[in-house]
C-alpha positions in Angstrom: 79.1 52.4 61.0 79.7 52.4 64.5 83.4 53.7 64.2 82.0 56.4 61.8 79.3 57.7 64.3 81.8 57.6 67.0 84.3 59.4 65.1 81.3 62.3 64.2 80.1 62.2 67.9 83.6 62.7 69.4 84.2 65.3 66.5 81.1 67.2 67.2 81.9 67.0 71.2 85.4 68.6 70.1 83.7 71.2 68.1 81.3 72.1 71.1 84.2 72.1 73.4 86.3 74.3 71.1 83.4 76.9 70.7 83.0 77.2 74.6 86.4 78.1 74.8 86.2 80.3 72.6 83.2 81.9 73.9 85.2 82.2 77.4 88.2 83.8 75.6 85.9 86.5 74.4 84.5 87.1 77.7 88.1 87.5 79.1 88.9 90.0 76.3 86.2 92.1 77.2 87.0 91.9 80.8 90.5 93.3 80.1 89.2 95.8 77.8 87.2 97.3 80.7 90.7 96.8 83.1 93.7 95.7 81.8 95.3 95.0 85.3 93.2 92.1 86.1 95.9 89.2 86.7 94.2 86.4 87.2 92.3 87.0 83.9 95.5 87.1 81.8 96.5 83.9 83.2 93.6 82.2 82.1 93.4 83.7 79.0 96.9 82.9 78.1 95.9 79.3 78.9 92.8 79.3 76.9 94.7 80.4 73.9 97.2 77.7 74.4 93.9 74.8 74.6 92.7 76.4 71.4 95.8 76.1 69.3 95.4 79.8 68.6 99.2 80.5 68.5 98.8 84.1 67.2 96.6 85.1 70.0 98.3 83.3 72.4 101.6 85.2 71.5 99.7 88.5 71.6 98.0 87.5 75.2 101.7 86.8 76.4 102.9 90.0 75.1 100.2 92.0 76.7 100.7 90.2 79.7 104.3 90.6 80.2 103.8 94.4 79.7 102.0 94.9 82.8 103.4 92.3 84.8 106.6 90.2 85.7 105.5 86.6 84.8 106.2 83.6 87.0 109.1 81.2 85.8 106.2 78.6 85.4 104.5 80.9 82.8 107.7 81.7 81.0 108.9 77.9 80.8 105.2 77.0 79.1 105.5 80.2 76.8 109.1 79.5 75.5 108.5 75.5 75.4 105.9 76.0 72.8 108.3 78.5 71.2 111.4 76.3 71.2 109.4 73.5 69.3 108.2 75.8 66.8 111.5 77.8 66.1 113.0 76.4 63.0 114.6 79.3 61.1 117.4 81.6 62.5 115.0 84.4 63.0 112.6 82.2 65.2 115.7 81.0 67.3 116.8 84.5 67.7 113.3 85.6 69.1 113.3 82.7 71.4 116.8 83.9 72.8 115.4 87.1 73.4 112.4 86.1 75.3 115.1 84.1 77.7 116.5 87.7 78.0 113.3 88.8 79.2 112.3 85.8 81.1 115.3 85.7 83.2 115.4 89.5 84.3 111.9 88.9 86.2 112.7 86.4 88.8 115.7 84.1 89.6 115.0 80.9 88.6 117.4 78.0 88.1 115.3 75.9 85.8 115.0 78.7 83.4 118.9 79.4 83.4 119.1 75.8 82.4 116.4 75.9 79.7 118.6 78.8 78.3 121.8 77.6 78.6 120.9 74.2 77.0 119.1 76.3 74.0 121.7 78.1 73.3 124.1 75.1 72.7 122.0 74.6 69.9 122.3 77.8 68.4 125.2 79.8 69.5 128.9 79.4 69.4 130.7 78.0 72.4 132.2 81.4 73.5 128.5 82.9 73.7 127.0 79.7 75.3 129.9 80.4 78.0 128.8 84.3 78.5 125.1 83.1 78.9 125.9 80.2 81.4 128.5 82.3 83.4 125.8 85.3 83.2 123.4 82.8 85.3 126.3 81.7 87.6 126.6 85.4 88.8 123.1 85.6 89.7 122.4 81.9 90.7 125.6 80.0 91.0 125.5 80.8 95.1 122.0 79.4 95.3 122.8 77.1 98.1 120.4 74.3 97.4 120.0 74.5 93.4 123.2 76.1 92.4 124.8 73.0 91.7 122.9 72.4 88.8 124.4 75.1 86.7 127.8 74.8 87.8 127.3 71.0 86.5 126.3 72.5 83.2 129.1 74.5 82.8 131.5 71.7 83.7 130.0 69.5 81.6 130.2 71.8 78.6 134.3 72.2 79.5 135.1 68.8 80.2 133.4 67.8 76.7 135.4 70.3 74.9 138.7 68.8 76.5 137.4 65.6 75.4 137.6 66.8 71.5 141.2 67.8 71.6 144.3 65.9 71.3 146.1 65.2 74.3 149.4 66.8 75.3 148.8 69.8 72.6 149.2 73.3 73.9 145.2 73.7 73.3 144.4 70.7 75.4 146.9 72.1 78.1 144.9 75.1 78.2 141.2 73.6 78.3 142.9 71.4 81.1 143.2 74.4 83.1 139.9 75.9 82.2 138.4 72.5 83.2 140.4 72.7 86.8 139.2 76.4 87.1 135.7 75.4 86.9 136.4 72.7 89.3 137.9 75.2 91.6 135.1 78.0 91.3 132.3 75.0 91.9 134.0 73.6 95.0 134.7 77.1 96.8 131.2 77.8 97.0 129.1 76.3 99.5 126.5 74.1 98.0 124.2 71.2 99.0 125.8 68.0 98.3 129.3 69.4 97.1 130.8 66.1 98.5 129.8 64.6 95.4 131.2 67.3 93.4 134.4 66.9 95.2 134.2 63.2 94.5 134.0 64.0 90.7 136.9 66.2 90.8 139.0 63.3 92.3 138.2 60.8 89.7 138.8 63.5 86.6 142.1 63.9 88.0 142.7 59.9 88.2 141.9 59.9 84.6 144.7 62.2 83.5 148.4 61.6 83.2 150.6 61.8 85.6 152.3 64.8 84.3 149.4 66.8 84.2 150.6 70.0 85.5 148.1 71.0 87.6 147.9 72.9 91.3 145.6 70.7 93.5 146.4 72.7 96.4 144.1 75.5 95.5 141.0 73.4 95.0 141.4 71.4 98.1 141.8 74.8 100.3 138.6 76.1 98.3 136.8 73.2 99.3 137.6 72.8 102.9 136.5 76.6 103.6 133.3 76.1 101.3 132.5 73.1 104.1 132.9 75.7 106.8 130.4 78.3 105.1 128.2 75.3 104.5 127.8 74.0 108.3 126.6 77.7 108.9 124.2 78.2 106.0 122.7 74.3 106.1 120.1 75.2 109.0 118.7 78.1 107.5 118.0 76.2 104.2 116.5 73.3 106.1 114.2 76.1 107.4 113.1 77.5 104.4 112.4 74.2 103.1 110.1 73.6 106.0 108.2 77.1 106.4 105.0 77.9 104.8 104.1 81.1 106.5 105.3 84.3 104.6 106.1 86.0 107.4 108.4 83.6 108.8 109.9 83.0 105.3 110.7 86.6 105.3 112.1 86.8 108.8 114.2 83.6 108.1 115.6 85.4 104.9 116.8 88.2 107.0 118.6 86.5 109.5 120.1 84.5 106.7 121.2 87.6 105.1 122.2 88.9 108.5 124.4 85.7 109.1 126.3 86.1 105.5 129.0 88.8 105.2 129.2 88.2 101.6 127.6 90.6 99.5 127.5 88.6 96.6 125.5 85.9 98.6 123.5 88.5 100.3 122.3 89.5 96.7 121.4 86.1 95.5 119.8 85.5 98.9 117.5 88.7 98.4 116.8 87.6 94.7 115.6 84.3 96.3 113.4 85.8 98.9 111.6 87.9 96.2 111.1 85.6 94.0 108.9 83.6 96.6 107.5 86.9 98.5 107.5 89.1 94.8 104.3 91.2 96.5 106.5 92.0 99.9 106.9 95.9 99.3 108.8 95.7 102.7 111.1 93.3 101.1 111.5 94.8 98.2 112.5 98.2 99.7 115.1 96.6 102.2 116.6 94.8 99.0 116.7 98.3 97.3 118.5 100.1 100.1 120.9 97.5 100.4 121.9 97.8 96.6 122.6 101.4 97.3 126.1 100.9 98.2 126.6 98.8 95.3 126.4 101.1 92.4 124.3 100.9 89.2 122.7 97.4 90.1 120.2 99.2 92.2 118.6 100.7 89.0 117.7 97.6 87.8 116.3 96.1 91.6 114.3 99.0 92.1 112.6 98.8 88.6 111.8 95.2 89.1 110.6 96.1 92.7 108.1 98.8 91.1 107.2 96.6 88.4 106.1 94.1 90.8 104.6 96.8 93.3 103.6 99.9 91.3 101.4 100.8 94.1 104.2 101.2 96.5 104.5 104.6 97.6 107.5 103.5 99.7 109.1 102.1 96.7 108.8 105.3 94.7 110.2 107.1 97.4 113.1 104.7 97.1 113.5 105.3 93.5 113.9 109.2 94.1 116.2 108.6 96.7 118.4 105.9 94.2 118.1 108.6 91.7 119.6 111.4 94.2 122.2 109.0 95.1 123.4 108.7 91.4 123.1 112.1 90.9 120.6 112.3 87.8 119.3 114.9 86.5 116.2 116.8 88.0 113.9 116.2 84.9 114.6 112.5 85.3 113.5 112.7 89.0 110.6 114.8 88.4 109.2 112.4 85.8 109.4 109.6 88.3 107.6 111.6 91.0 104.9 112.3 88.2 104.8 108.8 87.2 104.5 107.6 90.9 101.6 109.8 91.6 100.1 108.4 89.1 100.8 104.7 90.0 99.8 104.9 93.9 96.3 106.8 93.2 94.1 106.9 94.6 96.5 107.3 97.6 97.2 110.7 97.7 101.1 110.5 97.9 101.8 112.9 101.1 105.3 110.9 101.5 106.2 111.0 98.0 105.4 114.6 97.6 107.7 115.1 101.1 110.7 113.1 99.4 110.8 115.1 96.2 110.8 118.7 98.1 113.6 117.1 100.5 115.5 116.0 97.2 114.7 119.6 95.7 115.7 121.4 98.7 118.9 119.6 98.8 120.0 119.8 95.1 118.5 123.4 94.5 119.4 126.6 95.6 116.3 128.3 94.2 113.8 129.0 97.0 111.3 130.8 95.5 111.1 127.2 93.2 110.6 125.2 96.1 107.9 127.5 97.4 106.2 127.0 94.3 106.3 123.2 94.9 105.1 123.5 98.1 102.0 125.5 97.0 101.4 122.8 93.8 101.7 120.1 96.9 99.1 122.0 99.0 97.0 122.1 96.2 97.1 118.5 95.1 96.8 117.0 98.3 94.3 119.5 100.5 93.9 119.4 104.3 92.3 116.1 104.1 95.3 114.2 102.9 97.6 115.9 105.6 95.9 115.9 108.8 99.0 116.8 110.7 100.0 119.5 108.3 103.3 118.4 107.9 104.1 120.3 104.7 102.8 123.5 106.0 104.8 123.0 109.3 107.7 122.1 107.2 107.7 125.4 105.1 107.0 127.3 107.9 110.3 126.5 109.1 111.9 127.0 105.8 110.7 130.7 105.8 111.7 131.2 109.1 115.6 129.9 108.3 115.3 132.3 105.5 114.4 135.1 107.6 110.7 135.8 106.5 109.0 135.2 109.9 105.7 137.2 108.0 105.6 134.0 105.8 105.8 131.6 108.9 103.2 133.7 110.7 100.8 133.5 108.0 101.1 129.5 107.5 100.9 129.5 111.4 97.8 131.7 111.5 96.1 129.1 108.6 97.1 126.1 110.9 95.7 127.1 113.9 92.3 127.7 112.4 91.9 124.2 112.3 89.9 123.3 115.7 91.8 120.2 116.5 95.2 121.8 116.2 93.8 124.9 117.8 93.3 123.1 121.0 96.8 121.2 121.0 99.2 122.5 123.4 102.0 120.9 121.3 101.0 122.6 117.9 101.2 126.4 120.2 104.5 125.2 121.5 106.0 124.7 117.8 104.6 127.8 116.7 106.1 129.6 119.7 109.8 127.9 119.2 109.8 129.0 115.6 108.6 132.8 116.6 111.4 132.5 119.3 114.0 132.9 116.8 112.5 136.3 115.4 113.7 137.5 119.0 110.6 139.7 118.9 109.8 139.0 122.9 106.4 140.7 122.5 105.2 139.1 119.7 106.0 135.8 121.4 104.1 136.8 124.5 101.0 137.4 122.2 101.4 133.7 121.0 101.7 132.5 124.6 98.5 134.6 125.7 96.5 133.4 122.9 97.6 130.0 123.4 96.4 130.0 127.2 93.1 131.5 126.4 91.6 128.5 123.9 90.3 125.3 125.3 93.5 123.2 125.1 94.6 119.6 125.7 97.1 120.6 128.1 97.3 124.0 129.2 100.0 123.6 131.6 102.8 123.3 128.8 102.0 126.4 128.1 101.9 128.0 131.3 105.5 126.5 132.2 107.1 127.5 128.5 105.5 131.0 128.9 106.7 131.3 132.8 110.4 129.9 131.6 110.2 132.4 129.0 109.6 135.1 131.2 112.2 134.4 133.9 114.6 134.2 131.4 113.8 137.3 129.3 111.1 139.4 131.3 111.3 142.1 133.5 109.5 141.9 137.3 105.9 143.2 135.8 106.1 140.5 133.0 106.7 138.0 135.3 103.7 139.1 137.4 101.2 139.5 134.4 102.3 136.0 133.0 101.2 134.4 136.3 98.1 136.5 136.5 96.9 135.8 133.3 97.9 131.7 133.8 95.9 131.7 136.9 92.8 133.1 135.5 92.9 131.0 132.1 93.8 127.7 134.1 90.5 128.3 136.6 88.7 128.6 133.5 90.1 125.5 132.1 89.4 123.5 135.1 85.6 124.8 135.1 85.2 123.7 131.5 86.5 120.2 132.3 84.8 119.7 135.0 81.3 118.1 135.4 80.0 120.4 138.4 77.9 123.2 137.4 79.8 126.7 136.5 78.5 128.5 139.4 78.9 127.0 143.0 77.1 127.1 145.7 76.2 130.7 146.8 75.2 132.1 150.2 71.8 132.5 150.7 71.4 136.1 152.2 68.3 136.8 154.0 66.3 139.3 151.6 64.0 142.2 152.7 60.5 141.7 151.7 60.3 144.6 149.3 63.4 143.0 147.8 61.9 139.6 147.6 58.7 140.7 146.0 60.6 142.4 143.6 62.3 139.2 142.8 59.3 137.3 142.5 57.8 139.7 139.8 61.1 138.8 137.7 60.7 135.4 138.5 57.3 135.5 136.8 58.2 137.3 134.1 60.6 134.9 133.4 58.4 131.9 133.8 56.0 133.9 131.2 59.0 134.3 128.7 59.9 130.7 129.0 56.4 129.2 128.5 56.3 131.2 125.6 59.5 129.6 124.3 58.4 126.5 125.2 55.1 126.3 123.0 57.3 127.3 120.3 59.6 124.2 120.6 59.2 120.8 119.2 59.0 117.5 120.7 60.1 114.0 119.3 56.8 113.1 119.1 56.0 115.9 116.5 58.3 113.9 114.1 57.2 111.5 111.3 59.1 108.5 112.3 59.2 107.4 108.4 60.7 110.6 107.4 63.0 111.3 110.2 66.7 110.5 111.3 68.2 110.3 115.0 71.7 111.9 115.1 73.8 111.1 118.0 77.9 111.5 119.4 77.7 115.4 118.4 79.4 117.7 120.2 77.6 120.0 122.1 78.8 123.0 120.1 76.8 121.8 117.0 73.8 124.1 116.5 70.5 123.9 114.2 72.1 126.1 112.2 75.2 123.9 111.6 72.6 120.8 111.1 70.9 122.9 108.4 74.2 123.4 106.3 74.6 119.6 106.6 71.0 118.8 105.7 69.7 121.6 103.9 66.6 119.4 102.5 65.4 119.4 106.3 62.3 120.3 107.4 62.5 120.2 110.7 65.3 119.9 113.3 65.5 119.5 117.1 68.4 119.7 119.4 67.2 118.5 122.9 68.8 120.3 125.6 69.1 120.3 129.5 67.7 122.3 132.2 70.4 124.7 131.8 69.9 125.2 127.9 72.8 122.9 126.8 72.9 120.6 124.3 72.2 116.8 125.0 74.4 116.1 121.9 71.9 114.2 120.0 69.1 115.3 117.2 65.9 114.8 115.5 65.7 115.7 111.5 62.5 115.4 109.4 62.7 115.5 106.0 60.0 116.1 103.2 59.8 112.5 102.1 60.8 108.7 103.4 63.3 108.3 100.5 65.5 111.7 101.7 65.4 110.1 105.0 67.1 107.0 103.5 69.5 108.4 101.4 70.8 110.7 104.3 71.6 107.2 106.4 74.2 106.5 103.9 76.0 109.6 105.7 76.7 107.7 108.7 79.8 108.5 110.8 80.4 111.5 108.6 83.1 113.5 110.3 81.2 117.1 111.9 83.8 119.3 114.1 86.4 116.4 114.1 84.1 113.3 115.7 82.0 110.9 113.8 78.2 111.5 113.7 76.2 108.7 114.2 73.1 108.5 111.8 70.2 106.1 112.2 66.4 105.6 111.7 64.3 107.7 113.9 62.5 104.8 116.0 59.6 105.2 118.9 60.5 103.4 122.3 58.5 100.4 121.0 60.3 99.9 117.9 63.5 99.9 119.2 65.6 97.0 117.6 68.2 95.1 119.5 71.6 96.8 119.7 73.9 95.2 116.9 76.4 92.7 118.1 79.8 92.4 116.6 80.5 88.4 115.9 82.3 86.6 118.4 83.4 83.7 116.2 86.5 83.5 113.9 85.4 85.1 110.8 87.8 83.8 108.1 86.8 86.5 105.3 87.7 89.2 107.8 91.1 90.6 108.7 91.7 92.1 111.8 94.3 95.1 111.4 96.7 96.7 114.5 99.1 99.1 114.8 98.0 101.6 112.1 99.0 104.9 112.5 96.4 107.4 114.2 96.4 109.4 111.2 95.0 106.9 109.0 91.3 107.2 107.7 88.7 105.0 106.2 89.9 106.2 102.9 93.9 105.5 103.4 92.9 101.8 104.6 90.5 101.1 101.5 93.7 102.3 99.4 96.0 99.9 100.7 93.4 96.9 100.8 91.1 97.4 98.1 93.4 96.4 95.2 93.6 93.2 97.0 89.8 92.5 96.9 88.3 94.2 99.6 84.7 94.6 100.0 84.6 96.8 103.3 86.7 98.7 105.8 85.9 99.6 109.1 88.4 101.7 111.2 87.6 101.5 115.1 87.5 104.9 116.7 86.9 106.6 120.1 83.6 108.1 120.3 85.6 111.7 119.6 86.2 110.3 116.3 90.2 109.5 116.8 91.3 106.4 115.6 92.3 103.6 117.9 94.8 102.3 115.3 92.5 99.4 114.6 90.5 98.2 111.7 88.4 95.3 110.3 88.5 94.5 106.5 86.2 92.2 104.8 86.4 90.3 101.7 84.2 88.2 99.4 85.9 84.8 100.5 88.5 83.1 102.7 91.2 83.2 99.6 91.1 86.7 99.2 91.6 87.5 102.9 94.5 84.9 103.1 96.2 86.6 100.1 95.7 90.2 101.7 96.9 89.0 104.7 100.1 87.7 103.1 100.8 90.8 101.0 100.1 93.3 103.9 101.4 91.6 107.3 103.9 93.7 108.5 103.7 96.4 106.0 105.2 99.9 107.2 102.8 102.9 107.4 104.8 106.1 108.3 106.5 104.8 111.2 104.3 102.0 112.2 104.7 98.5 111.2 100.9 96.7 110.8 99.9 93.3 112.0 97.7 91.8 110.3 95.2 88.5 111.6 92.4 86.8 110.6 89.3 88.0 112.7 88.7 86.0 115.6 87.3 87.9 118.5 88.0 86.4 122.0 84.7 84.9 123.4 83.1 87.2 125.8 82.7 86.2 129.3 79.9 85.3 131.7 79.4 87.5 134.5 80.4 84.7 136.7 83.5 84.2 135.3 84.3 87.9 135.5 83.5 88.2 139.1 86.0 84.8 139.8 88.6 86.3 137.6 90.9 87.1 140.7 89.9 84.1 142.8 87.6 83.6 146.0 88.3 84.7 149.6 88.2 82.2 152.7 84.6 81.9 152.7 84.2 81.1 149.1 82.9 84.8 148.2 84.4 86.2 145.4 86.6 89.4 145.4 85.3 92.4 144.3 86.9 95.0 141.6 87.2 98.6 143.4 86.3 100.0 146.6 83.5 98.2 148.7 80.8 99.9 149.9 80.7 101.1 153.6 78.9 98.7 155.9 77.5 101.3 157.8 74.2 102.4 156.3 74.0 106.2 155.6 70.3 106.5 157.5 69.6 109.1 160.1 69.5 106.8 163.2 65.9 108.0 163.7 64.9 106.7 160.4 67.2 103.1 160.5 64.7 101.8 163.2 61.8 102.1 160.8 63.6 100.4 158.1 64.9 97.7 160.1 61.4 97.0 161.5 59.7 97.3 158.0 61.9 94.7 156.7 62.4 92.2 159.6 60.2 89.1 159.8 60.2 89.3 163.6 58.3 91.8 165.9 59.3 92.5 169.4 57.0 94.2 171.9 59.6 95.5 174.1 61.5 97.5 171.2 61.1 101.2 171.6 59.0 102.9 168.8 60.5 105.9 167.1 60.3 109.3 169.0 58.8 112.2 167.0 59.9 115.9 167.6 56.7 116.3 169.9 57.7 113.7 172.3 61.2 114.9 172.7 59.5 118.6 173.5 57.4 116.6 176.3 60.6 114.9 177.7 62.1 118.3 177.8 59.4 120.0 179.6 59.4 117.3 182.2 63.2 117.9 182.9 62.6 121.5 183.3 
């Protein structure tokens, strides 16, 4: 009775467990229906179906998984072992062989090749088995640490065949030569424990008849040569076994490849490296470009690279260049561009477009079609995704090369409408350099004159270039006019950049009485007008704090009209000004309700005129909260990124890190909105941050290579530490930074005695009191 109850109980628990697994499988299926690119969900699902024993669902799950991602050797072996056990009919065995063919294409795995070879021995003919083993050796036979396993399989296979033949026959002699060749091939490859293989070779020779007729010297020479190579490779193999950090492993493989001069060995090392670092786009890119000189093999490599990292713009560019190198049809290249733009989305794909345009320029004579492609790229990318106007500037150069200067001028006219580019001296110089090729001096002079008249970052560059031009091509009047205009505009630039008032000290002239009265009347009118204006102006106290926001970090050029455009639902707007009427670069805005104000806070750091606008709640002085302080301790779920291209925005960073699970991105900028090349990336947990670090560290972005670390800000030093940073003087006093203050007080002598007497605790009757003007007058009268 007890046994029956126990049996019923275990059966019930098993059913409950199976129901639970099936429920979980249904939930995972729903997740994949929403997003089929969830790698971890695929892994969990195939394992669930395997536990449940649902063979049909398991096969479907594996097939779907394989269509989207390359499978690891471990996943393949788990699936294949199940299929090998179930393969009974020839059709089933053929299907398993097909799965093996797919499996060995994803990553280099000696274990997979061993299973493939062993399975094929029971299914295929001897010649077909040899083909499979030799195929495996061509890929992994040079694997220093594991390759000997594959060689051993081939050697034992051939020795077994030799043992089945009659000694002395022609067939036996031929097979004897085959076994010797296998020994020679294996002993010519630098492999770990090759001494053991050499001992087996010697033992095998001893078992043969004395008149075997084999050339032993070839094998001996190959073995000694391989031993020398092995000495060079062994330190790298030992380091690879010890290293755990992905960056260190990558650098070790790079050194290993550099140390090897054999292309076949380099290919094997690259295969080993990508098997370990399958998501490192920089490594895949290096592998692809290495294979370009080896012919058709690079096609397979770049396709595998994109199968592992379909989001990588760099790898899609690599594909376009490989197709061009192999002189593929334009249709295939265009299809690859379209597929690439879809795969890297939401990344805009500026560099991919540039790669395609350069391909088209090199391989087509149709300039009209080329300019249409430029227009298509402009339309798709927009100015926001090409902040440096690379596409526009390149097309302008092409127009100049074609002799179409009007087309180039039109493009540069559009470029210089951008406020940031308009202030850039280098942009104006680039425009001038193109215009110089038109050989129209007057047009070039107009460009220089326009350039020097706008606020520039480095106006002296324009002055120097214009002056040199006039010295080379201009007349006397041209150089005089150039110098005059440059001097006038340089003075304006200096005044604009100075912190002093625009008007310097003026001479105070003695006015006639009637002029003084006239001025008083005009001043009185101005005061009246100012009073009327002030009565109309708003004060911060007039704003309802619950319905208002505070704006800061504005440019002085931002007006109330501009803010009204940005915040059309605003009820009141106030930009405080200084005594001269200039903006103080902050503002108050009130909305009709509290919800509208809360909603506007989400627009914090939105750029306006190229500078991030800081938006915060409007609070009174009493309600002002403490300033936010960034943490100074190690944050394991947050990454610190440096070395970013200065053109990269928050959106660019999101495109890179969101696929790795980033929940928040913060680009560090100056107050003017320009990037510092630094960023903080936050993740939901430590594991995701660690994975993202491994995937993105040393990633190449444009011409920069980024470094990624776990966020660990240095502790802030105390004031005392900062003061003693440079050590102490002889008397123990700390050294000060900068110039010390003057020891002589800047106070008139007549007042110094007052200051001293008021601060001193001692009094003296003999001390002279300070003389007044009246005392000095009396003294002078006595002398006279």
